[in-house]
ZAVOMI-945079 format. One record per residue (C-alpha): x, y negated, z; residue in three letters; residue number from 1. Coordinates in steps of 0.02 Angstrom, whole numbers. Layout:
REM ZAVOMI-945079
SITE     px     py     pz residuo num
SITE      X      Y      Z     ALA NUM
...
//
This chain:
REM ZAVOMI-945079
SITE     px     py     pz residuo num
SITE     -5     -1      5     UNK   1
SITE     73   -169    -52     UNK   2
SITE     47   -273    106     UNK   3
SITE    163   -421     46     UNK   4
SITE     43   -475    -87     UNK   5
SITE    -79   -611    -43     UNK   6
SITE   -271   -561    -23     UNK   7
SITE   -418   -681     -6     UNK   8
SITE   -479   -612    171     UNK   9
SITE   -377   -496    290     UNK  10
SITE   -503   -440    418     UNK  11
SITE   -425   -364    598     UNK  12
SITE   -514   -220    668     UNK  13
SITE   -619    -96    598     UNK  14
SITE   -759    -88    702     UNK  15
SITE   -933    -98    651     UNK  16
SITE   -932   -292    615     UNK  17
SITE   -753   -284    527     UNK  18
SITE   -824   -148    412     UNK  19
SITE   -973   -246    365     UNK  20
SITE   -871   -401    334     UNK  21
SITE   -746   -302    231     UNK  22
SITE   -884   -207    130     UNK  23
SITE   -977   -381    100     UNK  24
SITE   -815   -468     33     UNK  25
SITE   -781   -347    -62     UNK  26
SITE   -954   -336   -146     UNK  27
SITE   -930   -519   -190     UNK  28
SITE   -784   -490   -269     UNK  29
SITE   -652   -530   -143     UNK  30
SITE   -484   -472   -117     UNK  31
SITE   -496   -396     59     UNK  32
SITE   -380   -293    166     UNK  33
SITE   -443   -213    317     UNK  34
SITE   -318   -179    464     UNK  35
SITE   -370    -59    598     UNK  36
SITE   -245    -19    744     UNK  37
SITE   -312    153    783     UNK  38
SITE   -301    308    679     UNK  39
SITE   -485    301    622     UNK  40
SITE   -621    175    604     UNK  41
SITE   -756    156    731     UNK  42
SITE   -686     49    887     UNK  43
SITE   -788     97   1026     UNK  44
SITE   -901    223    915     UNK  45
SITE   -776    353    890     UNK  46
SITE   -814    553    923     UNK  47
SITE   -656    657    990     UNK  48
SITE   -648    846    988     UNK  49
SITE   -588    933   1140     UNK  50
SITE   -582   1117   1158     UNK  51
SITE   -734   1150   1048     UNK  52
SITE   -837   1004   1109     UNK  53
SITE   -888    849   1018     UNK  54
SITE   -885    703   1155     UNK  55
SITE   -924    528   1083     UNK  56
SITE   -840    379   1169     UNK  57
SITE   -961    343   1293     UNK  58
SITE  -1148    380   1290     UNK  59
SITE  -1222    342   1118     UNK  60
SITE  -1392    323   1050     UNK  61
SITE  -1412    277    863     UNK  62
SITE  -1574    191    803     UNK  63
SITE  -1633    190    636     UNK  64
SITE  -1739     49    629     UNK  65
SITE  -1598    -85    633     UNK  66
SITE  -1613   -189    468     UNK  67
SITE  -1427   -180    449     UNK  68
SITE  -1436     13    467     UNK  69
SITE  -1566     20    324     UNK  70
SITE  -1489    -95    225     UNK  71
SITE  -1307     -7    230     UNK  72
SITE  -1327    181    257     UNK  73
SITE  -1403    329    194     UNK  74
SITE  -1477    423    347     UNK  75
SITE  -1493    612    256     UNK  76
SITE  -1301    623    247     UNK  77
SITE  -1291    584    430     UNK  78
SITE  -1412    734    487     UNK  79
SITE  -1480    653    628     UNK  80
SITE  -1544    745    771     UNK  81
SITE  -1679    646    880     UNK  82
SITE  -1694    634   1051     UNK  83
SITE  -1876    647   1147     UNK  84
SITE  -1954    477   1111     UNK  85
SITE  -1950    415   1296     UNK  86
SITE  -1878    469   1447     UNK  87
SITE  -1906    582   1607     UNK  88
SITE  -1903    471   1758     UNK  89
SITE  -1829    564   1921     UNK  90
SITE  -1913    485   2076     UNK  91
SITE  -1989    521   2242     UNK  92
SITE  -2129    609   2161     UNK  93
SITE  -2010    727   2060     UNK  94
SITE  -2000    719   1875     UNK  95
SITE  -2113    630   1764     UNK  96
SITE  -2127    601   1585     UNK  97
SITE  -2126    434   1501     UNK  98
SITE  -2165    468   1322     UNK  99
SITE  -2234    380   1158     UNK 100
SITE  -2422    446   1175     UNK 101
SITE  -2426    411    990     UNK 102
SITE  -2273    517    945     UNK 103
SITE  -2282    653   1072     UNK 104
SITE  -2465    681   1142     UNK 105
SITE  -2415    843   1206     UNK 106
SITE  -2296    770   1321     UNK 107
SITE  -2404    610   1372     UNK 108
SITE  -2500    692   1504     UNK 109
SITE  -2396    618   1655     UNK 110
SITE  -2424    437   1570     UNK 111
SITE  -2594    454   1520     UNK 112
SITE  -2643    547   1686     UNK 113
SITE  -2579    402   1789     UNK 114
SITE  -2439    501   1868     UNK 115
SITE  -2303    364   1832     UNK 116
SITE  -2395    203   1800     UNK 117
SITE  -2571    150   1880     UNK 118
SITE  -2684    125   1741     UNK 119
SITE  -2678    -70   1733     UNK 120
SITE  -2497    -63   1704     UNK 121
SITE  -2501     68   1575     UNK 122
SITE  -2631    -45   1478     UNK 123
SITE  -2516   -207   1519     UNK 124
SITE  -2373   -113   1442     UNK 125
SITE  -2472    -33   1296     UNK 126
SITE  -2526   -230   1243     UNK 127
SITE  -2327   -277   1269     UNK 128
SITE  -2277   -129   1146     UNK 129
SITE  -2399   -159   1021     UNK 130
SITE  -2354   -339   1006     UNK 131
SITE  -2181   -313    995     UNK 132
SITE  -2201   -185    856     UNK 133
SITE  -2310   -283    778     UNK 134
SITE  -2237   -448    775     UNK 135
SITE  -2103   -507    646     UNK 136
SITE  -1947   -515    712     UNK 137
SITE  -1912   -687    688     UNK 138
SITE  -2067   -720    788     UNK 139
SITE  -1993   -634    934     UNK 140
SITE  -1827   -712    913     UNK 141
SITE  -1906   -900    942     UNK 142
SITE  -1982   -830   1109     UNK 143
SITE  -1975   -898   1280     UNK 144
SITE  -1795   -895   1343     UNK 145
SITE  -1807   -813   1512     UNK 146
SITE  -1756   -651   1621     UNK 147
SITE  -1826   -498   1573     UNK 148
SITE  -1885   -480   1734     UNK 149
SITE  -1977   -655   1730     UNK 150
SITE  -2044   -600   1572     UNK 151
SITE  -2112   -426   1635     UNK 152
SITE  -2175   -532   1797     UNK 153
SITE  -2275   -651   1666     UNK 154
SITE  -2351   -510   1555     UNK 155
SITE  -2425   -453   1732     UNK 156
SITE  -2327   -286   1768     UNK 157
SITE  -2337   -244   1934     UNK 158
SITE  -2174   -252   2034     UNK 159
SITE  -2178    -66   2090     UNK 160
SITE  -2180    -24   1900     UNK 161
SITE  -2049   -144   1867     UNK 162
SITE  -1932    -84   2006     UNK 163
SITE  -1990     95   1994     UNK 164
SITE  -1990    123   1807     UNK 165
SITE  -1929     -2   1698     UNK 166
SITE  -1779    -55   1800     UNK 167
SITE  -1694    110   1810     UNK 168
SITE  -1728    134   1604     UNK 169
SITE  -1668    -36   1560     UNK 170
SITE  -1517    -19   1681     UNK 171
SITE  -1456    114   1541     UNK 172
SITE  -1493      5   1408     UNK 173
SITE  -1410   -157   1465     UNK 174
SITE  -1290    -83   1585     UNK 175
SITE  -1355   -206   1716     UNK 176
SITE  -1492   -175   1837     UNK 177
SITE  -1537   -355   1883     UNK 178
SITE  -1661   -371   1743     UNK 179
SITE  -1557   -535   1689     UNK 180
SITE  -1549   -495   1522     UNK 181
SITE  -1622   -621   1406     UNK 182
SITE  -1808   -581   1370     UNK 183
SITE  -1785   -621   1196     UNK 184
SITE  -1664   -481   1190     UNK 185
SITE  -1763   -372   1275     UNK 186
SITE  -1916   -403   1165     UNK 187
SITE  -1814   -362   1004     UNK 188
SITE  -1740   -203   1096     UNK 189
SITE  -1910   -143   1138     UNK 190
SITE  -1960   -162    967     UNK 191
SITE  -1826    -71    891     UNK 192
SITE  -1852     64    998     UNK 193
SITE  -2035     87    964     UNK 194
SITE  -2017     56    782     UNK 195
SITE  -1857    180    754     UNK 196
SITE  -1798    349    799     UNK 197
SITE  -1671    357    926     UNK 198
SITE  -1548    509    871     UNK 199
SITE  -1374    564    861     UNK 200
SITE  -1284    621    708     UNK 201
SITE  -1246    805    696     UNK 202
SITE  -1055    772    678     UNK 203
SITE  -1072    634    824     UNK 204
SITE  -1085    429    829     UNK 205
SITE   -912    425    722     UNK 206
SITE  -1001    477    571     UNK 207
SITE  -1079    317    563     UNK 208
SITE   -914    205    550     UNK 209
SITE   -849    348    458     UNK 210
SITE  -1005    346    316     UNK 211
SITE   -976    138    304     UNK 212
SITE   -784    154    282     UNK 213
SITE   -824    279    139     UNK 214
SITE   -905    141     36     UNK 215
SITE   -735     42     44     UNK 216
SITE   -646      8   -114     UNK 217
SITE   -466    103   -121     UNK 218
SITE   -332     13    -49     UNK 219
SITE   -429    -91     68     UNK 220
SITE   -426      5    220     UNK 221
SITE   -263     18    320     UNK 222
SITE   -255    134    476     UNK 223
SITE   -134    130    603     UNK 224
SITE    -84    -57    575     UNK 225
SITE    -84   -160    728     UNK 226
SITE    -81   -343    704     UNK 227
SITE     31   -450    833     UNK 228
SITE    -34   -612    775     UNK 229
SITE   -145   -716    655     UNK 230
SITE   -111   -894    586     UNK 231
SITE   -205  -1000    451     UNK 232
SITE    -89   -932    306     UNK 233
SITE   -139   -737    357     UNK 234
SITE    -63   -607    496     UNK 235
SITE     89   -526    558     UNK 236
SITE     85   -347    581     UNK 237
SITE    174   -268    735     UNK 238
SITE    301   -176    630     UNK 239
SITE    362   -359    562     UNK 240
SITE    263   -367    395     UNK 241
SITE    176   -519    335     UNK 242
SITE      9   -524    239     UNK 243
SITE    -25   -676    171     UNK 244
SITE   -219   -714    162     UNK 245
SITE   -331   -867    132     UNK 246
SITE   -455   -827    264     UNK 247
SITE   -420   -703    421     UNK 248
SITE   -573   -628    505     UNK 249
SITE   -541   -559    699     UNK 250
SITE   -671   -417    709     UNK 251
SITE   -611   -353    875     UNK 252
SITE   -674   -336   1055     UNK 253
SITE   -655   -484   1152     UNK 254
SITE   -488   -454   1251     UNK 255
SITE   -404   -419   1089     UNK 256
SITE   -487   -567    997     UNK 257
SITE   -428   -673   1135     UNK 258
SITE   -249   -614   1149     UNK 259
SITE   -245   -663    934     UNK 260
SITE   -340   -827    949     UNK 261
SITE   -271   -940   1083     UNK 262
SITE   -400  -1035   1170     UNK 263
SITE   -545   -906   1135     UNK 264
SITE   -667   -883   1293     UNK 265
SITE   -677   -712   1369     UNK 266
SITE   -864   -685   1378     UNK 267
SITE   -934   -576   1513     UNK 268
SITE   -965   -384   1481     UNK 269
SITE  -1049   -246   1546     UNK 270
SITE   -945    -86   1623     UNK 271
SITE   -992     93   1597     UNK 272
SITE   -923    258   1638     UNK 273
SITE   -988    416   1548     UNK 274
SITE   -932    576   1622     UNK 275
SITE   -946    750   1522     UNK 276
SITE   -971    916   1599     UNK 277
SITE   -980   1093   1525     UNK 278
SITE  -1117   1210   1601     UNK 279
SITE  -1144   1386   1560     UNK 280
SITE  -1324   1369   1529     UNK 281
SITE  -1428   1211   1488     UNK 282
SITE  -1508   1142   1650     UNK 283
SITE  -1640   1069   1544     UNK 284
SITE  -1712   1137   1387     UNK 285
SITE  -1763    973   1283     UNK 286
SITE  -1688    833   1205     UNK 287
SITE  -1731    727   1349     UNK 288
SITE  -1652    568   1436     UNK 289
SITE  -1659    589   1624     UNK 290
SITE  -1676    428   1713     UNK 291
SITE  -1620    413   1907     UNK 292
SITE  -1753    320   1984     UNK 293
SITE  -1648    316   2130     UNK 294
SITE  -1507    231   2030     UNK 295
SITE  -1361    313   2092     UNK 296
SITE  -1325    351   1899     UNK 297
SITE  -1399    283   1757     UNK 298
SITE  -1450    436   1657     UNK 299
SITE  -1404    603   1593     UNK 300
SITE  -1448    714   1459     UNK 301
SITE  -1398    893   1382     UNK 302
SITE  -1318    826   1236     UNK 303
SITE  -1321   1003   1170     UNK 304
SITE  -1503   1017   1163     UNK 305
SITE  -1497    856   1053     UNK 306
SITE  -1360    912    933     UNK 307
SITE  -1324   1107    952     UNK 308
SITE  -1163   1105    879     UNK 309
SITE  -1080    992    997     UNK 310
SITE  -1037   1121   1120     UNK 311
SITE   -962   1293   1088     UNK 312
SITE  -1088   1435   1065     UNK 313
SITE  -1154   1498   1222     UNK 314
SITE  -1104   1333   1339     UNK 315
SITE  -1202   1161   1365     UNK 316
SITE  -1135    989   1361     UNK 317
SITE  -1203    875   1482     UNK 318
SITE  -1179    676   1475     UNK 319
SITE  -1198    572   1620     UNK 320
SITE  -1171    375   1636     UNK 321
SITE  -1144    266   1782     UNK 322
SITE  -1127     81   1799     UNK 323
SITE   -952      6   1811     UNK 324
SITE   -787    113   1796     UNK 325
SITE   -764    170   1987     UNK 326
SITE   -881    316   2010     UNK 327
SITE   -809    485   2066     UNK 328
SITE   -822    631   1974     UNK 329
SITE   -875    733   2124     UNK 330
SITE  -1014    615   2179     UNK 331
SITE  -1085    598   2011     UNK 332
SITE  -1092    796   1982     UNK 333
SITE  -1170    812   2166     UNK 334
SITE  -1314    687   2104     UNK 335
SITE  -1329    784   1946     UNK 336
SITE  -1374    941   2060     UNK 337
SITE  -1532    843   2135     UNK 338
SITE  -1574    767   1953     UNK 339
SITE  -1575    946   1865     UNK 340
SITE  -1626   1035   2018     UNK 341
SITE  -1485   1170   2006     UNK 342
SITE  -1321   1216   2060     UNK 343
SITE  -1173   1103   1971     UNK 344
SITE  -1040   1164   2076     UNK 345
SITE   -977   1285   1920     UNK 346
SITE   -994   1139   1801     UNK 347
SITE   -819   1111   1709     UNK 348
SITE   -779    919   1717     UNK 349
SITE   -715    870   1528     UNK 350
SITE   -700    689   1523     UNK 351
SITE   -732    527   1593     UNK 352
SITE   -729    379   1475     UNK 353
SITE   -711    203   1579     UNK 354
SITE   -760     71   1460     UNK 355
SITE   -744    -84   1546     UNK 356
SITE   -824   -191   1403     UNK 357
SITE   -955    -79   1336     UNK 358
SITE  -1078   -197   1306     UNK 359
SITE  -1066   -403   1305     UNK 360
SITE  -1170   -474   1449     UNK 361
SITE  -1336   -562   1377     UNK 362
SITE  -1421   -658   1519     UNK 363
SITE  -1541   -802   1475     UNK 364
SITE  -1512   -905   1404     UNK 365
SITE  -1433   -811   1247     UNK 366
SITE  -1383   -853   1090     UNK 367
SITE  -1455   -713    968     UNK 368
SITE  -1310   -763    839     UNK 369
SITE  -1160   -879    829     UNK 370
SITE  -1062   -944    700     UNK 371
SITE   -893   -846    659     UNK 372
SITE   -799  -1007    616     UNK 373
SITE   -665  -1036    757     UNK 374
SITE   -521  -1107    682     UNK 375
SITE   -440  -1182    497     UNK 376
SITE   -440  -1014    410     UNK 377
SITE   -482   -905    553     UNK 378
SITE   -657   -833    597     UNK 379
SITE   -710   -711    738     UNK 380
SITE   -852   -583    738     UNK 381
SITE   -918   -441    844     UNK 382
SITE  -1073   -388    937     UNK 383
SITE  -1008   -514   1070     UNK 384
SITE  -1063   -656    953     UNK 385
SITE  -1225   -577    931     UNK 386
SITE  -1323   -437   1034     UNK 387
SITE  -1232   -288   1112     UNK 388
SITE  -1298   -162    974     UNK 389
SITE  -1266    -80    809     UNK 390
SITE  -1382   -212    733     UNK 391
SITE  -1290   -343    828     UNK 392
SITE  -1110   -303    775     UNK 393
SITE  -1160   -263    586     UNK 394
SITE  -1254   -435    570     UNK 395
SITE  -1115   -523    639     UNK 396
SITE   -984   -444    514     UNK 397
SITE  -1107   -490    383     UNK 398
SITE  -1115   -676    449     UNK 399
SITE   -933   -681    453     UNK 400
SITE   -926   -622    256     UNK 401
SITE  -1056   -759    216     UNK 402
SITE   -963   -882    306     UNK 403
SITE   -808   -846    244     UNK 404
SITE   -874   -836     53     UNK 405
SITE   -955   -996     76     UNK 406
SITE   -802  -1093    130     UNK 407
SITE   -703  -1030    -18     UNK 408
SITE   -828  -1065   -128     UNK 409
SITE   -852  -1226    -48     UNK 410
SITE   -678  -1258    -99     UNK 411
SITE   -632  -1295     96     UNK 412
SITE   -467  -1192     52     UNK 413
SITE   -347  -1324      6     UNK 414
SITE   -197  -1203    -27     UNK 415
SITE   -129  -1171   -190     UNK 416
SITE   -205  -1023   -292     UNK 417
SITE   -374  -1031   -209     UNK 418
SITE   -512   -941   -276     UNK 419
SITE   -705   -994   -278     UNK 420
SITE   -845   -855   -258     UNK 421
SITE  -1024   -868   -309     UNK 422
SITE  -1061   -827   -121     UNK 423
//
């Protein structure tokens, strides 16, 4: 690969945002180079193979309803395996199913029979769900900027239902249990969960960025190419090579972006730890997310019930997530014995992924998107510039491409040899 020749755009980081940016610049006819420090694309969306198990780097869920997903990916080749549309809440009354009654009416007895929610709360949440599902996303984005807790109170949901049902579930979605996340973000997430299918690719979540990378033109992507610095005229690679570029897009996680862009403010993030255990038999014969009403863990799922091929024959793979990065495996396994109502002493710990920057914090008020322009010739994108989701990362990368191409087309690049795009 000739990394000494100038390109129009250099993109640093081949996570979802960087992949989207590089794809859109290339589609517009721009000469683009995508530089990734790791040995594969994906950033936080990677899948590791270990002793016959397929382990995603942290608990991952793929939502088919995101507009950027529908625009960019063919879903059939991913061989998606769906979760149960809902969750099982484990609380003082035991295990209760909270499922979409329209999709799985046969499993909705706990919900419709009043064993999870009072009838009034069920009606209020039903009306909220229908509203979010049917309203255009643009209207939800223009909604009132308050916390999720305030929005649920204003909608009329009782404190008991918020604290006993919604807070434990949403803590696993937003990685915070105070419900401080912006209500606009909540409504958009709720809409996407209702309208889409939550699933995992048969080959693990890493199949998603791999599918995007396969769409890149030859010669665009360079792996194991860490970048030591960026400047107005290009990038300096860690091995000493220089790559001249008219525009540089930093599409990394916030810490790496701050190291490359002096003055870039580190946004607050949410932390999570995901533990993987191998069990001799499945503790729950269903692809259903267990939510801990006691909030000692966030949630747990038997991933081999969702994707049978993620564990060797005869074994089950259990994924469990906990807020923060300090949880101990032994205490988590003890809690799993209570949640699954089985002996977990023989479960084998496989891995613990401690992820301090798993999601951007999105408390109200939270901008749903931000410009990627940062300094002359330099841009920054990622889910921390939008919303913490696959949609947010892809949309931020797409915005970076639009702004780069628009700036070049407008002639705001005064260096010799500039090119103009139709934009």
